[in-house]
C-alpha positions as CSV (number, residue, x, y, z in Angstrom):
1,Q,66.7,183.1,-27.8
2,D,63.8,183.9,-30.2
3,E,62.5,186.4,-27.6
4,P,63.5,189.7,-26.1
5,T,66.1,189.1,-23.4
6,A,66.6,190.6,-19.9
7,G,70.2,191.6,-20.1
8,P,73.5,191.4,-22.0
9,G,74.9,188.6,-19.8
10,L,73.3,186.2,-22.3
11,F,75.7,187.4,-24.9
12,S,78.7,186.8,-22.6
13,Q,77.4,183.3,-22.0
14,W,76.9,182.7,-25.7
15,K,80.6,183.6,-26.3
16,V,81.7,181.2,-23.5
17,M,79.8,178.4,-25.1
18,E,81.2,179.3,-28.5
19,L,84.8,179.2,-27.1
20,A,84.2,175.9,-25.3
21,H,82.8,174.4,-28.5
22,G,85.9,175.6,-30.4
23,A,88.0,173.9,-27.8
24,G,86.2,170.6,-28.3
25,L,84.5,170.6,-24.9
26,K,81.2,168.7,-24.6
27,V,80.3,169.1,-20.9
28,L,80.7,172.1,-18.7
29,L,80.2,172.7,-15.0
30,D,78.2,175.8,-14.3
31,G,77.4,177.8,-11.2
32,Q,73.8,178.6,-11.9
33,G,71.7,178.5,-8.7
34,G,74.6,179.4,-6.4
35,D,73.4,183.0,-5.8
36,E,69.7,182.0,-5.3
37,T,70.6,179.1,-3.0
38,L,73.3,180.8,-0.9
39,A,72.0,184.4,-0.9
40,G,74.6,185.8,-3.3
41,Y,72.6,188.8,-4.7
42,R,72.8,192.3,-3.2
43,R,69.0,192.5,-3.3
44,Y,69.0,190.1,-0.3
45,L,70.8,192.6,2.0
46,P,67.8,194.8,2.8
47,M,65.7,191.7,3.4
48,R,68.0,190.6,6.1
49,L,67.7,194.0,7.7
50,R,64.0,193.7,7.5
51,D,64.1,190.4,9.3
52,H,66.2,192.0,12.1
53,L,63.5,194.7,12.5
54,I,60.6,192.2,12.6
55,A,62.5,190.1,15.2
56,G,63.1,193.3,17.3
57,N,66.9,192.8,17.0
58,V,67.8,196.5,17.0
59,G,71.4,195.9,17.7
60,A,71.9,193.6,14.7
61,F,69.9,196.0,12.5
62,A,72.1,199.0,13.5
63,R,75.3,197.0,13.0
64,D,74.3,195.6,9.6
65,F,72.6,198.8,8.4
66,T,75.9,200.7,8.5
67,A,77.6,198.0,6.4
68,V,74.7,197.6,3.9
69,A,74.4,201.4,3.5
70,G,78.1,201.5,2.7
71,R,77.3,199.2,-0.3
72,L,73.9,200.4,-1.5
73,G,73.7,204.0,-0.1
74,A,71.8,204.9,3.1
75,S,68.5,206.2,1.5
76,H,68.3,203.3,-1.0
77,T,68.9,200.8,1.8
78,L,66.3,202.3,4.1
79,A,63.7,202.5,1.3
80,L,64.2,198.8,0.3
81,T,64.2,197.7,3.9
82,L,60.9,199.5,4.7
83,E,59.3,198.8,1.4
84,P,56.5,196.6,2.6
85,W,55.3,199.2,5.1
86,L,55.6,202.3,2.8
87,P,52.5,203.6,1.0
88,V,52.3,202.9,-2.7
89,G,51.8,206.6,-3.4
90,L,55.3,207.2,-2.0
91,L,57.0,204.3,-3.6
92,R,55.9,204.9,-7.2
93,P,57.5,208.4,-7.5
94,L,60.7,207.1,-6.0
95,R,60.8,204.2,-8.5
96,L,60.1,206.6,-11.4
97,R,62.9,209.0,-10.3
98,F,65.6,206.6,-9.3
99,G,64.8,203.3,-11.0
100,Q,65.6,202.1,-14.5
101,G,62.6,204.0,-15.9
102,K,60.6,201.0,-17.2
103,D,57.2,202.4,-16.3
104,R,58.1,205.9,-17.5
105,V,58.3,205.0,-21.2
106,L,55.2,202.7,-21.5
107,S,52.8,203.7,-24.2
108,D,49.3,204.8,-23.3
109,A,47.9,201.6,-24.9
110,L,49.9,199.5,-22.5
111,R,49.0,201.6,-19.5
112,K,45.3,201.0,-20.2
113,L,45.7,197.3,-20.0
114,D,44.5,195.5,-16.9
115,A,47.8,193.9,-15.9
116,P,47.5,190.9,-13.5
117,A,48.9,191.2,-10.1
118,P,52.6,190.2,-10.2
119,P,53.5,186.9,-8.4
120,R,54.7,187.4,-4.8
121,P,57.1,185.3,-2.6
122,P,55.5,182.5,-0.8
123,R,54.5,183.2,2.8
124,E,54.9,179.9,4.4
125,F,58.7,180.4,5.1
126,P,59.8,182.0,8.3
127,S,61.9,185.0,7.1
128,A,61.8,187.6,4.3
129,L,65.2,186.4,3.1
130,L,64.2,182.8,2.8
131,R,60.9,183.7,1.2
132,Q,62.7,185.7,-1.5
133,Q,65.3,183.0,-2.1
134,V,62.6,180.4,-2.6
135,F,60.7,182.8,-4.9
136,D,63.8,183.5,-7.0
137,L,64.7,179.8,-7.2
138,T,61.3,178.6,-8.3
139,R,59.6,181.5,-10.1
140,R,61.3,184.8,-10.5
141,L,64.8,184.3,-11.7
142,L,66.2,180.8,-12.0
143,P,63.6,179.3,-14.4
144,S,64.4,181.9,-17.1
145,L,68.1,181.8,-16.5
146,L,68.1,178.0,-17.0
147,R,66.2,178.4,-20.2
148,Y,68.7,181.0,-21.5
149,E,71.6,178.7,-20.6
150,D,70.0,175.7,-22.2
151,R,69.4,177.4,-25.5
152,N,72.9,178.9,-25.5
153,S,74.7,175.6,-24.7
154,M,72.6,173.5,-27.0
155,A,73.4,175.9,-29.9
156,F,76.9,174.6,-29.6
157,S,76.0,171.0,-28.7
158,I,77.2,171.4,-25.1
159,E,75.7,169.8,-22.0
160,T,75.9,171.8,-18.8
161,R,75.9,170.4,-15.3
162,L,74.7,172.5,-12.3
163,P,76.1,171.2,-9.0
164,F,74.6,174.1,-6.9
165,L,71.1,172.8,-8.0
166,D,71.6,169.3,-6.7
167,Y,68.3,169.0,-4.7
168,R,70.1,167.7,-1.6
169,L,72.4,170.8,-1.5
170,V,69.4,173.1,-2.1
171,E,67.4,171.5,0.7
172,F,70.4,171.6,3.0
173,A,71.3,175.3,2.3
174,L,67.7,176.5,2.7
175,S,67.3,174.6,6.0
176,L,70.3,176.5,7.6
177,P,69.8,179.6,9.8
178,D,69.8,182.7,7.6
179,D,73.1,184.0,8.9
180,E,74.8,180.9,7.5
181,R,73.9,182.1,4.1
182,L,74.1,185.8,4.6
183,R,76.1,187.2,7.6
184,G,76.2,191.0,7.7
185,T,77.2,191.9,4.1
186,T,79.0,188.6,3.6
187,S,77.0,186.5,1.1
188,K,77.4,182.7,0.7
189,S,78.9,182.7,4.2
190,I,79.0,179.0,4.7
191,L,80.5,178.4,1.3
192,R,83.3,180.8,1.9
193,R,84.2,179.2,5.2
194,A,84.0,175.7,3.7
195,L,86.5,176.6,1.0
196,A,88.7,178.8,3.1
197,D,91.6,176.2,3.1
198,R,91.3,175.7,-0.6
199,L,90.9,179.2,-2.0
200,P,93.1,182.3,-1.4
201,A,91.7,185.0,0.9
202,T,91.5,187.4,-2.0
203,V,88.7,185.2,-3.3
204,T,86.9,184.2,-0.1
205,A,86.9,187.8,1.3
206,R,85.8,189.4,-2.0
207,Q,82.8,191.7,-1.6
208,D,82.4,193.3,-5.1
209,K,79.6,191.0,-6.4
210,M,79.5,191.1,-10.2
211,G,77.2,189.5,-12.7
212,F,78.2,188.0,-16.0
213,E,79.1,191.5,-17.2
214,T,79.7,193.0,-20.6
215,P,81.0,196.6,-21.2
216,T,77.5,197.7,-22.2
217,D,77.9,201.3,-21.3
218,L,81.2,201.6,-23.2
219,W,79.6,200.1,-26.3
220,L,76.3,202.1,-26.2
221,R,77.8,205.4,-25.2
222,G,80.8,205.0,-27.5
223,R,81.0,203.7,-31.0
224,F,77.4,202.4,-31.1
225,A,75.7,205.5,-29.8
226,A,74.5,206.6,-33.3
227,E,73.2,203.1,-34.0
228,T,71.5,203.0,-30.7
229,R,69.7,206.3,-31.5
230,R,68.8,205.1,-35.0
231,R,67.3,201.8,-33.8
232,L,65.3,203.2,-30.9
233,L,64.1,206.4,-32.4
234,T,63.2,205.3,-35.9
235,D,59.5,204.7,-36.3
236,G,58.7,201.0,-36.0
237,P,56.8,198.4,-34.0
238,L,58.6,199.3,-30.8
239,H,56.8,202.6,-30.7
240,A,53.5,200.8,-30.2
241,W,54.7,199.8,-26.8
242,V,56.8,202.7,-25.7
243,R,56.4,206.5,-25.9
244,P,59.2,207.6,-28.3
245,D,59.2,211.2,-27.0
246,V,59.8,210.0,-23.4
247,M,62.3,207.4,-24.5
248,R,64.3,210.0,-26.5
249,V,64.7,212.1,-23.3
250,E,65.8,209.1,-21.2
251,L,68.1,207.9,-23.9
252,E,69.9,211.2,-24.3
253,K,70.3,211.4,-20.5
254,Y,71.9,208.0,-20.5
255,L,74.2,208.6,-23.5
256,A,75.4,211.9,-21.8
257,G,76.2,209.9,-18.6
258,R,73.5,211.6,-16.5
259,R,71.3,208.4,-16.1
260,D,72.6,205.0,-15.2
261,I,70.0,203.0,-17.1
262,G,72.2,200.9,-19.4
263,L,70.3,197.7,-18.5
264,Q,67.0,199.3,-19.6
265,V,68.5,200.7,-22.8
266,W,69.7,197.1,-23.6
267,R,66.2,195.8,-23.1
268,W,64.8,198.5,-25.4
269,L,67.3,197.4,-28.1
270,S,66.5,193.7,-27.5
271,L,62.8,194.4,-27.8
272,E,63.3,196.5,-30.9
273,S,65.5,193.9,-32.6
274,W,63.0,191.1,-31.8
275,A,60.0,193.2,-33.1
276,R,61.9,194.1,-36.3
277,Q,62.7,190.4,-36.9
278,Y,59.5,188.7,-35.9
279,V,56.7,191.3,-35.8
280,T,57.5,193.5,-38.9
281,R,58.5,190.5,-40.9
282,D,59.5,186.9,-40.4
283,P,62.1,185.9,-43.0
284,R,61.5,182.2,-42.3
285,V,58.0,182.4,-43.7
286,T,57.4,182.4,-47.5
287,E,54.1,183.3,-49.1
288,R,52.2,180.2,-50.0
289,E,48.7,179.5,-51.1
290,P,46.7,177.7,-48.3
291,D,46.7,173.9,-48.7
292,M,43.3,172.6,-49.8
293,A,42.7,169.4,-47.9
294,I,40.8,166.9,-50.1
295,H,39.8,164.9,-47.0
296,A,40.6,165.0,-43.2
297,G,43.5,162.5,-43.5
298,H,45.2,164.1,-46.5
299,H,48.9,164.7,-46.3
300,R,51.3,165.9,-48.9
301,T,53.8,163.4,-50.2
302,Y,57.5,163.9,-50.0
303,A,57.7,164.6,-53.7
304,E,55.0,167.4,-53.3
305,V,56.9,168.9,-50.3
306,T,60.2,168.9,-52.2
307,R,58.6,170.4,-55.3
308,D,57.1,173.3,-53.4
309,F,60.3,173.9,-51.4
310,E,62.3,174.1,-54.6
311,R,59.8,176.5,-56.2
312,E,59.7,178.8,-53.1
313,T,63.5,178.8,-52.7
314,A,64.0,179.7,-56.4
315,G,61.5,182.5,-56.0
316,A,63.3,183.9,-53.0
317,S,66.7,183.7,-54.8
318,L,65.3,185.6,-57.8
319,A,63.8,188.2,-55.5
320,G,67.2,188.7,-53.7
């Protein structure tokens, strides 16, 4: 990807593209956009509860709160539902204590920067659920996910097709009442009903939403624990952006199974790997004297470029 990545699902996708390429496939259908269009993510559940409160629908709130709390936990559900109305001074300590710990490890230099205000969901849509879906579709999630997929698929000369992002389907889905997309804790409600006569009930009634998962915790807490410590705690460019003393404490809690921050540890490793490859040194760049342009339109000939490349390649081989 040539940049730090947000999670290990990209590796899973890479392996799928590698397997498809090995099987001689050139075009794949992909489900990108289905969760954003049809409210498939768990993060949408508290927003539906929030809409019930705003509409004064206490009965629906009480009914759905019990079901959502059973999935997310009562205190977590309540905090996410009431988030827009809670004071910042209360939310920040909660995020630091129960979240992934992103802010906790930031270096003093980064803390001093004047960060721009993060983008927010558009306000012209009638419900919190719909506003967040449109935000995820257009700004927060899908653009980066599509970029990741494009680079993974193109690395193996594969074209992907995304039926859930047909603009007619997107417009239709977002024009429906909210409970057609998210009914109680049942996500993609209309899609499940539409395919009920084509898919077994074990599929259409499934509630355990999973991403494109890898066994990250097993890897990092198991055979790669020592390598994880070495990469994250050895002095390097990563420590210009994070506090190694705080990261060490958080990492040890994670490796001991006391903190569920595997996603954040993966992101630290991704950032460290990228920094080591492209900030400390870039192996693609060879030292070269700056070109002296004789005049504004001067360009090196093919023979000159070939000569310099052969000289630089020979020098790199001798150095190795």
